[in-house]
Structures are given as C-alpha cells and as structure tokens.
C-alpha positions as CSV (number, residue, x, y, z in Angstrom):
1,M,111.4,99.7,97.7
2,G,111.8,98.1,101.2
3,V,114.6,98.7,103.7
4,T,116.0,95.4,105.0
5,Y,117.9,94.8,108.3
6,I,120.6,92.2,109.2
7,P,121.8,92.4,112.8
8,G,125.5,93.4,113.3
9,P,128.2,91.3,115.0
10,E,127.8,93.1,118.3
11,A,124.5,91.4,118.9
12,T,126.2,88.0,119.3
13,L,129.8,88.9,120.2
14,G,129.2,89.2,124.0
15,P,127.6,85.7,124.4
16,A,130.2,84.2,122.2
17,L,133.1,85.6,124.3
18,A,131.4,84.4,127.4
19,E,131.1,80.9,126.0
20,L,134.8,81.1,125.1
21,V,135.8,81.8,128.6
22,K,133.4,79.2,129.9
23,G,135.0,76.7,127.6
24,V,138.4,77.1,129.0
25,G,137.3,77.5,132.6
26,H,138.1,73.9,133.5
27,V,141.8,74.4,132.7
28,A,143.8,74.6,135.9
29,D,144.2,78.2,137.0
30,P,144.0,79.9,133.6
31,N,143.2,83.3,134.9
32,F,146.6,84.3,136.1
33,E,148.3,84.0,132.7
34,F,145.3,85.4,130.9
35,R,145.1,88.4,133.2
36,K,148.8,89.2,132.9
37,G,148.8,88.8,129.2
38,F,145.8,91.0,128.8
39,E,147.3,93.8,131.0
40,R,150.5,93.7,129.0
41,A,148.6,93.9,125.8
42,I,146.6,97.0,126.7
43,A,149.6,98.6,128.3
44,S,151.6,98.3,125.2
45,N,148.8,99.0,122.7
46,P,146.4,101.8,123.8
47,Q,144.6,101.3,120.5
48,L,143.4,97.9,121.7
49,L,142.0,99.4,124.9
50,Q,140.1,102.0,122.8
51,Q,138.7,99.2,120.6
52,L,137.5,97.3,123.6
53,A,136.0,100.4,125.1
54,D,134.2,101.1,121.9
55,L,132.9,97.5,121.8
56,E,131.7,97.8,125.4
57,Y,129.9,101.1,124.6
58,K,128.1,99.7,121.5
59,S,127.3,96.4,123.2
60,P,127.2,96.8,127.0
61,G,128.5,93.7,128.7
62,A,130.4,92.4,125.7
63,I,133.6,92.8,127.7
64,T,132.8,93.5,131.3
65,T,130.3,90.7,131.6
66,A,132.1,88.1,129.5
67,F,135.5,88.7,131.3
68,K,134.3,89.6,134.8
69,D,135.9,86.6,136.4
70,V,139.3,86.9,134.6
71,L,140.1,90.6,134.4
72,S,141.8,92.4,137.3
73,P,140.3,95.5,139.0
74,E,143.1,97.5,137.3
75,A,142.0,96.3,133.8
76,F,138.3,97.0,134.6
77,S,139.3,100.5,135.8
78,S,141.3,101.2,132.6
79,L,138.4,100.0,130.5
80,A,135.8,102.1,132.4
81,G,138.0,105.2,132.2
82,T,138.3,105.1,128.5
83,K,135.7,107.1,126.7
84,P,134.1,105.7,123.5
85,S,135.4,107.2,120.2
86,A,133.3,109.5,118.1
87,K,133.0,106.7,115.5
88,A,131.6,104.3,118.2
89,V,129.1,106.9,119.3
90,S,127.9,107.4,115.7
91,E,127.8,103.7,115.0
92,K,125.7,103.1,118.1
93,A,123.2,105.9,117.2
94,I,122.9,104.4,113.7
95,S,122.3,100.8,115.1
96,E,119.7,102.1,117.5
97,A,117.9,104.0,114.6
98,I,117.9,101.0,112.3
99,P,114.8,99.4,113.7
100,S,112.9,102.6,113.1
101,V,113.5,102.5,109.3
102,A,114.1,98.8,108.7
103,G,111.4,97.2,106.5
104,L,109.7,100.5,105.7
105,T,108.5,101.3,102.2
106,T,109.6,104.5,100.5
107,E,106.3,106.1,101.4
108,Q,106.6,105.1,105.1
109,L,110.1,106.6,105.6
110,P,110.1,109.7,107.9
111,Q,109.5,113.0,106.0
112,Q,111.9,114.7,108.5
113,P,114.3,112.0,109.5
114,T,116.8,112.5,112.4
115,I,120.5,112.5,111.6
116,A,120.7,108.9,112.9
117,Q,117.7,107.8,110.8
118,T,119.3,109.3,107.7
119,A,122.6,107.5,108.5
120,A,120.7,104.2,109.2
121,T,118.8,104.4,105.9
122,R,122.1,105.1,104.1
123,E,123.7,102.2,105.9
124,L,120.9,99.8,104.8
125,T,120.3,101.0,101.3
126,G,123.2,103.1,100.2
127,A,121.0,106.2,99.8
128,R,119.5,108.9,101.9
129,P,115.7,108.9,102.6
130,E,115.1,111.9,100.3
131,E,117.0,110.2,97.5
132,L,114.9,107.1,97.9
133,Q,111.7,109.2,98.0
134,H,112.8,111.0,94.8
135,E,113.5,107.7,93.1
136,G,110.1,106.4,94.3
137,A,108.3,109.6,93.1
138,A,110.0,109.3,89.6
139,G,109.0,105.7,89.3
140,T,105.4,106.5,90.4
141,M,105.2,109.2,87.8
142,R,106.3,106.9,85.0
143,R,103.8,104.2,86.1
144,A,101.0,106.8,86.5
145,A,101.7,108.3,83.0
146,M,101.8,104.8,81.4
147,E,98.6,103.9,83.2
148,Y,96.9,107.1,82.0
149,V,97.9,106.5,78.4
150,G,96.8,102.9,78.6
151,S,93.4,103.9,80.0
152,L,92.4,106.2,77.1
153,P,89.5,105.0,75.0
154,P,90.6,104.6,71.3
155,V,88.5,107.5,70.2
156,D,90.0,109.8,72.7
157,R,93.5,108.6,72.0
158,E,92.9,109.4,68.3
159,R,91.5,112.9,69.1
160,L,94.3,113.8,71.5
161,G,97.1,112.8,69.1
162,A,100.4,113.9,70.5
163,Y,98.8,114.8,73.8
164,A,98.2,111.1,74.4
165,T,101.8,109.9,74.1
166,F,103.9,108.9,77.1
167,P,106.8,111.4,76.4
168,T,104.3,114.3,76.1
169,I,102.6,113.4,79.4
170,M,106.0,112.9,81.2
171,N,107.1,116.4,80.0
172,D,104.0,118.1,81.2
173,E,105.2,118.8,84.8
174,H,101.9,119.7,86.5
175,F,99.8,117.2,84.7
176,V,102.0,114.2,85.5
177,Q,102.3,115.5,89.0
178,E,98.5,115.2,89.3
179,L,98.6,111.7,87.9
180,K,101.3,110.7,90.4
181,L,99.4,112.2,93.3
182,Q,96.2,110.4,92.3
183,R,98.2,107.1,92.3
184,D,99.8,108.0,95.7
185,I,96.3,108.7,97.2
186,Y,94.9,105.4,95.8
187,E,97.7,103.4,97.3
188,S,98.0,105.2,100.7
189,R,96.3,104.0,103.9
190,H,97.2,107.2,105.9
191,A,94.5,109.9,106.1
192,D,96.9,112.7,106.9
193,R,98.9,112.0,103.8
194,I,95.9,111.5,101.6
195,N,94.5,115.0,102.7
196,E,97.9,116.6,102.1
197,W,98.3,115.1,98.7
198,R,94.7,116.0,97.8
199,L,95.5,119.7,98.4
200,Q,98.8,119.4,96.5
201,K,96.8,117.8,93.6
202,R,94.3,120.7,93.4
203,T,97.2,123.2,93.4
204,A,98.9,121.3,90.6
205,N,95.6,121.4,88.6
206,A,95.3,125.2,89.2
207,A,98.9,125.6,88.1
208,W,98.4,123.6,85.0
209,W,95.5,125.8,83.8
210,Q,97.3,129.0,84.7
211,Q,100.4,127.9,82.8
212,K,98.5,126.7,79.8
213,T,96.2,129.7,79.4
214,G,98.5,132.4,80.7
215,V,95.5,134.0,82.4
216,G,95.0,134.8,86.0
217,T,96.9,133.5,89.0
218,I,97.1,130.0,90.5
219,D,95.0,131.2,93.5
220,T,92.3,132.5,91.1
221,W,92.2,129.2,89.3
222,D,92.1,127.3,92.5
223,N,89.1,129.3,93.7
224,Y,87.5,128.9,90.3
225,F,87.6,125.1,90.5
226,Y,87.2,124.4,94.2
227,D,85.7,127.3,96.2
228,E,81.8,127.3,96.4
229,G,81.7,131.0,97.4
230,T,83.7,131.9,94.3
231,Q,81.3,129.9,92.1
232,A,78.3,131.7,93.6
233,R,80.0,135.0,93.0
234,L,80.7,134.0,89.4
235,D,77.1,133.1,88.9
236,K,76.0,136.6,90.1
237,L,78.6,138.3,87.8
238,K,77.4,136.4,84.8
239,E,73.8,137.2,85.6
240,G,74.5,140.9,85.9
241,Q,73.7,141.1,89.6
242,V,76.9,142.8,90.5
243,T,76.8,146.5,89.8
244,S,80.4,147.4,90.7
245,P,82.8,144.5,89.8
246,T,86.1,144.5,91.7
247,R,89.5,143.7,90.2
248,E,89.1,140.1,91.6
249,D,85.7,139.9,89.9
250,M,87.3,140.8,86.5
251,A,90.1,138.3,87.1
252,L,87.5,135.6,87.8
253,L,85.5,136.4,84.7
254,Q,88.8,136.2,82.6
255,V,89.6,132.8,84.1
256,D,86.0,131.6,83.3
257,E,86.3,132.8,79.7
258,A,89.7,131.2,79.4
259,A,88.4,127.8,80.7
260,K,85.5,127.9,78.3
261,A,87.6,129.0,75.3
262,A,90.3,126.4,76.0
263,P,91.1,123.9,73.2
264,E,88.9,120.8,73.3
265,E,92.1,118.6,73.7
266,W,92.9,120.3,77.0
267,K,89.4,119.6,78.3
268,L,89.5,116.0,77.0
269,L,92.9,115.5,78.6
270,N,91.5,116.5,82.0
271,Q,88.2,114.6,81.6
272,N,90.2,111.4,81.1
273,R,92.4,112.2,84.2
274,T,89.3,112.8,86.4
275,R,87.7,109.7,84.9
276,L,90.7,107.5,85.9
277,G,91.0,109.3,89.2
278,I,87.3,108.7,90.0
279,Q,87.7,105.0,89.3
280,Q,90.8,104.8,91.5
281,A,89.1,106.7,94.3
282,Y,86.0,104.6,94.2
283,K,88.1,101.4,94.4
284,G,90.2,102.9,97.2
285,I,87.1,103.7,99.2
286,K,85.8,100.2,98.8
287,D,89.1,98.8,100.0
288,A,89.7,101.3,102.8
289,Q,90.9,99.7,106.1
290,S,89.8,102.5,108.5
291,D,87.2,105.2,108.8
292,S,89.7,107.9,108.6
293,E,91.2,106.5,105.3
294,R,87.7,106.1,103.9
295,L,86.6,109.7,104.7
296,A,89.9,111.2,103.3
297,K,89.4,109.2,100.0
298,I,85.7,110.3,99.8
299,A,86.9,114.0,100.0
300,D,89.3,113.2,97.2
301,L,86.5,111.6,95.1
302,N,84.3,114.7,95.7
303,Q,87.1,117.0,94.6
304,M,87.4,115.1,91.3
305,L,83.6,115.0,90.8
306,G,83.7,118.8,91.1
307,E,86.4,119.1,88.5
308,R,84.5,116.9,86.1
309,A,81.4,119.1,86.6
310,K,83.4,122.2,85.4
311,F,83.5,120.7,81.9
312,G,80.0,119.5,81.4
313,G,79.7,116.6,83.8
314,P,76.8,116.3,86.2
315,Q,76.8,118.0,89.7
316,V,77.3,115.0,91.9
317,H,78.7,114.5,95.4
318,A,79.4,111.3,97.5
319,E,78.7,110.6,101.1
320,W,79.3,107.6,103.4
321,T,75.8,107.4,105.0
322,S,72.7,105.3,105.6
323,S,69.6,105.4,103.4
324,E,67.0,108.1,103.7
325,E,64.4,105.4,104.3
326,A,66.3,104.2,107.4
327,K,66.7,107.7,108.7
328,T,62.9,108.4,108.3
329,L,62.0,105.1,110.0
330,A,64.4,105.9,112.9
331,K,62.6,109.2,113.5
332,G,59.1,107.7,113.2
333,K,56.6,107.2,116.1
334,E,55.8,103.6,115.3
335,P,57.9,101.5,117.8
336,L,58.9,98.6,115.6
337,G,59.5,100.8,112.6
338,A,61.7,103.1,114.7
339,V,63.7,100.1,116.0
340,A,64.1,98.8,112.4
341,G,65.1,102.2,111.2
342,L,67.7,102.6,114.0
343,L,69.2,99.3,113.1
344,L,69.3,100.1,109.4
345,S,70.7,103.5,110.0
346,H,73.9,101.8,111.2
347,Y,74.3,100.2,107.8
348,K,76.2,102.8,105.8
349,K,77.7,102.7,102.4
350,L,78.9,105.0,99.7
351,R,75.9,106.9,98.3
352,F,75.7,109.6,95.6
353,F,73.5,112.6,95.4
354,D,72.7,115.1,92.6
355,A,72.7,118.9,92.9
356,Q,69.1,118.8,94.4
357,G,70.1,116.3,97.1
358,N,68.4,113.4,95.5
359,E,70.1,110.0,95.7
360,I,71.2,108.6,92.4
361,D,72.7,105.2,91.5
362,E,76.4,104.5,91.3
363,A,76.3,104.0,87.5
364,S,74.8,107.4,86.9
365,A,77.3,109.0,89.2
366,L,80.5,107.3,88.1
367,N,79.8,106.8,84.4
368,P,77.5,109.7,83.3
369,P,76.6,110.2,79.6
370,E,79.6,111.5,77.8
371,T,80.3,115.2,78.0
372,P,80.5,117.6,75.1
373,A,84.3,117.7,75.0
374,R,84.4,114.0,74.2
375,T,81.4,113.7,72.0
376,A,81.4,116.9,69.9
377,P,83.1,116.6,66.5
378,R,85.8,119.0,65.6
379,S,83.5,120.7,63.1
380,A,80.7,121.2,65.6
381,A,78.5,124.2,65.3
382,P,79.4,127.2,67.5
383,P,77.7,127.2,70.9
384,A,74.5,129.1,71.4
385,A,74.8,132.8,72.2
386,P,74.9,133.5,75.9
387,D,72.1,135.4,77.6
388,S,72.2,139.1,77.5
389,A,72.8,139.6,81.2
390,A,75.9,137.4,81.2
391,T,77.2,139.1,78.0
392,F,76.7,142.5,79.6
393,A,78.6,141.5,82.7
394,R,81.6,140.3,80.7
395,A,81.5,143.4,78.5
396,R,81.5,145.6,81.5
397,A,84.3,143.8,83.2
398,R,86.4,143.9,80.0
399,A,85.7,147.6,79.5
400,L,86.8,148.3,83.1
401,Q,90.0,146.3,82.4
402,L,90.7,148.3,79.2
403,Q,90.0,151.5,81.1
404,Q,92.6,150.6,83.7
405,Q,95.1,150.1,80.9
406,G,94.6,153.8,79.9
407,L,92.6,153.3,76.7
408,P,90.2,156.2,75.8
409,P,86.4,155.5,75.4
410,A,86.6,155.3,71.6
411,A,89.4,152.8,71.7
412,I,87.6,150.7,74.3
413,R,84.5,150.6,72.2
414,A,86.5,149.6,69.1
415,K,88.3,146.9,71.1
416,L,85.1,145.4,72.5
417,Q,83.5,145.4,69.0
418,A,86.6,143.6,67.6
419,E,86.3,141.0,70.4
420,G,82.7,140.2,69.4
421,F,80.7,142.3,71.8
422,N,77.7,144.1,70.3
423,I,78.6,147.6,71.4
424,K,76.8,150.5,69.8
C-alpha cells in the first residue's frame, strides 16, 4: 500500500494571517487598538500565548512575520520567551518526517525507522511501519501461494493431492516463506534487498528439509544444497575415498540419504517451486533496470538452478556475458577481426552453460526434460543398486554412528543387515 501526504494548515496559515493584516492596513490607525487588545488577551489568557508560541515554533514566521508591524516589543518579547510545548515539538518532528515516508510503498518503508518516521507513518496510515510490513508480507504470502497452486500442471496437481491445495501451502511455514521471498525478489529493484532475501530463502529451504525429515541440522542441509566444497566432500565419501569419516561426514551422508529417500511428493513440490522461481527470475533479469539489480537476480537464478539439479535436473549456471566467439576475436591478431570482436564483446546477454562449461540454449536450460520425480509412476521399479564404493562408505558411516550409540559389534552387524546392507 502507498503512504499519502496532505499538507497541514501551518503551511498556509502564516501567509493567510499576513494577508488579513494587509487587508485592514488601510483603516485609519488600526494598530493601537489591535495592539492593546492583543496584549490584554495574552495577559489574561496565558494559554493563548502558549498556542501562539507553538504555532510560531511549528511554522516560523506565522506570527512574528505576519504581525511584525502591529505587535509591540513587549508582545514580541513575551512570545519569544515562551518555549514550545512538548506536543508542538513532537508535532513538528512528525511533520518534518512526513516527506521521508509519504508516497512510499510498504517495501520502501525504512527497516529501522526513527521515532519521528514511525509517528509520521502512523499519522498518515493509522499503523506503524512494522504493522504495514507485516500486513504486506501476509498479503504477499497469500498471493504467492495462490500463484504457486495455479501454476501447477494438471498431472502434478493430481499427484500432489492435498499438498497442492491453498490451505496446505499456507500452513507450511517454511515453504510459503520461500514462495513469498521468490515473489519479493522478482518485484524488487534493490540489489541489497534481493541478496538479503536470497540468503533468507536458502535458509528457509534448509529449514523445510530439516523439519520434514527430522535429520541433520539446518546448517548441514544448507551446506548440502548450496556449498560446493560440501558437495565435493560428499562425492569423495560416496566413492570411498575418505578413510576416516568425521562426525560432520556422517551427518552429511545421513542428509544425503534422507533427501534421496524423501517421498516423491516432497521432491515434486520443490521442483514446481524452483520451476516457478526460475521463470520469475528469468523475467526479472530481462526487466532489470540496473546492473546491480540484474547481477543480484542472476545470483538468485543460479541458486534455484542448483536446487533443481539436486533432484535430477541438469547442472546449469547462468552468466551475463558476451559470446565466446566475440572474446576469441577480440584476442586475435587479425586487426579487423580484433576490432569486431572488441565491439561484439560489449554486447552482453544472459547465457547458460552446462557442467563442462559449454554454452547451451535458453530452452534447454530453463525447460529441461522432465526429471524422474515428475515422470516416474508411483509403481516405478526400485532404483538400480548403488556402486559398491558408495555402499561401503555409507555402511561404514552408519556403523560408526551405531558404535557411538554404544551398540556392541554383533548388534551393529544385525542392525546394518536389517537396514539392507550386505554385511557378512
């Protein structure tokens, strides 16, 4: 919602009073009677003097300038010696703060408003900035949830069942927060806020998986999804290259197992979220009004492309850059070709690259073939058995975990066998 501003009476009262005095200036010697009457009024009614002092404080010149030709030195002295009331001081601070909040959207309101800005916002809207922001956030959540449900393909809506209904989405705290932040990022023009919301969104995603699975910590899930070093470590663990797994390694393997064993509905729910978010980010990049906004939204797009890859999507990343051909020409020795390459290198656009660094077309990057979570039927055959090195790494990590729980070797062996490990 917007914050509107209508000037107060002080803005026009001074000139109006001046015009009043000017209008009666032609009357024969009006000042004597006016001066005496004024002095009697303030002498018998100190409250009137305070009101005039307050008016002069809030709108300098409203009294002293308008009545400079008709008030006696004693009256001016009395007026100057009267301090403004606390109410007048507060009202002036609010009036001076009004321009800093008038006309702002909820998103643009200060995150840490001054006391005067808080009072000015309440004066204009009847609510404090944080109340407006809360109302705005709730409205964005509802719109984002409805948009998500409406974007689901019919086949996915059928497979998701209750997961795809508006009440269920709204009651899923972390998931609807992700949807809301995606919408906020799409609509924002401010790079700092986009980057802040992007980090909040990844934390909400990590919290969603930790809450749903009951496995690991939010930090472990965050590293699992977004940290390249953690992914490299996980690959080594699964290939049996780590001889002495740490506690963190075991927690990472548990998170990986939990993600792979998660119900297909959970994966499908998140695939559709990243699909919608990727579409929004792509449009936001195309509509960006500054380099900083564009770069922040590209970082958000790459974050969601990485999430998509965790559940079967292709490894893709986006860059705002010129073509490889232009770069090659610019570095060449042939003069005309180098000039042409230099000129072309200034022409940048959003480009996509696969895991090997090869440029791919937008359609392949944004709309890849459907991933297993969406295409596999409910009665699909079980996945192929993992390679022996990966199985050994998981069995060893699980055995160490059970050992830390105090189980004897025979019990550990029986537990591993019951969990499907081929232990002899």
